[in-house]
C-alpha positions in Angstrom: 29.2 -40.9 -7.2 25.6 -41.7 -6.6 23.1 -40.1 -9.0 21.2 -37.3 -7.6 17.4 -38.0 -7.3 15.6 -34.7 -7.6 11.9 -33.8 -7.5 10.7 -30.3 -8.6 7.1 -29.3 -7.8 5.6 -26.4 -9.8 2.2 -24.8 -10.2 1.0 -24.7 -13.8 2.8 -23.4 -16.8 3.8 -20.0 -15.4 6.9 -17.8 -15.8 7.9 -18.6 -12.2 7.6 -22.4 -12.9 9.5 -22.1 -16.2 12.2 -20.1 -14.5 12.7 -22.7 -11.8 12.9 -25.5 -14.3 15.5 -23.7 -16.5 17.6 -22.5 -13.5 17.7 -26.0 -12.0 18.5 -27.8 -15.3 21.3 -25.3 -16.0 22.8 -25.7 -12.6 22.5 -29.5 -12.7 23.9 -29.8 -16.2 26.9 -27.7 -15.3 27.6 -29.3 -11.9 26.3 -32.9 -12.2 26.4 -33.6 -16.0 24.5 -36.9 -16.4 24.6 -37.8 -12.7 21.1 -36.7 -11.9 17.5 -37.7 -12.4 14.8 -35.0 -12.3 11.1 -35.6 -11.9 8.9 -32.5 -12.4 5.4 -32.5 -11.0 2.7 -29.9 -11.7 0.6 -29.9 -8.5 -2.4 -28.6 -10.4 -2.4 -31.9 -12.4 -1.3 -34.2 -9.6 -2.5 -32.6 -6.3 -2.3 -35.9 -4.4 1.4 -36.2 -4.9 1.9 -32.7 -3.6 -0.2 -33.5 -0.6 1.7 -36.8 0.1 5.0 -34.8 -0.1 3.6 -32.0 2.1 4.3 -29.3 -0.5 3.2 -26.0 0.9 4.7 -23.6 -1.7 6.0 -23.8 -5.2 8.4 -24.1 -6.8 9.8 -26.6 -4.3 12.8 -28.8 -5.0 13.4 -32.0 -3.0 16.8 -33.7 -3.1 16.0 -37.2 -2.1 19.4 -38.8 -2.8 22.1 -38.8 -1.9 21.1 -38.3 1.8 20.2 -36.3 3.6 16.9 -35.1 2.1 16.9 -31.4 1.4 14.2 -28.9 0.3 14.7 -25.7 -1.5 11.8 -23.3 -2.2 11.8 -20.6 -4.8 12.6 -20.1 -8.5 16.2 -21.5 -7.9 17.8 -18.4 -9.3 20.2 -18.1 -6.3 22.9 -20.4 -7.5 24.7 -20.4 -4.1 21.5 -21.5 -2.3 20.8 -24.3 -4.8 24.4 -25.6 -4.6 24.4 -25.5 -0.8 21.0 -27.3 -0.8 22.4 -30.0 -3.1 25.5 -30.1 -0.9 27.8 -29.2 -3.9 30.8 -27.0 -3.6 30.2 -23.3 -4.4 32.8 -21.0 -5.8 32.1 -17.3 -6.0 32.4 -16.1 -9.6 34.3 -12.9 -10.5 31.0 -11.1 -11.0 29.9 -11.9 -7.5 33.1 -10.7 -5.8 
């Protein structure tokens, strides 16, 4: 299995940014274990990177590898949406049924 290469773009140290980081780390730790690398970029501190990546809204997650490249926008609280974006299997929990 190739390591997942992920980039998360946030705006400042806000609750929305914090929530996206925690949601993503929880999902990745549960589903991928050590098989991912995550780079978090605050676009207030590094606006050129955001411009180069054409980031229009934050938080934005970019899955660069394995292909194809995927983008997910939002606080990443929708587990199903995140797993589908990462192209990982999704199983509905008892609470969601």
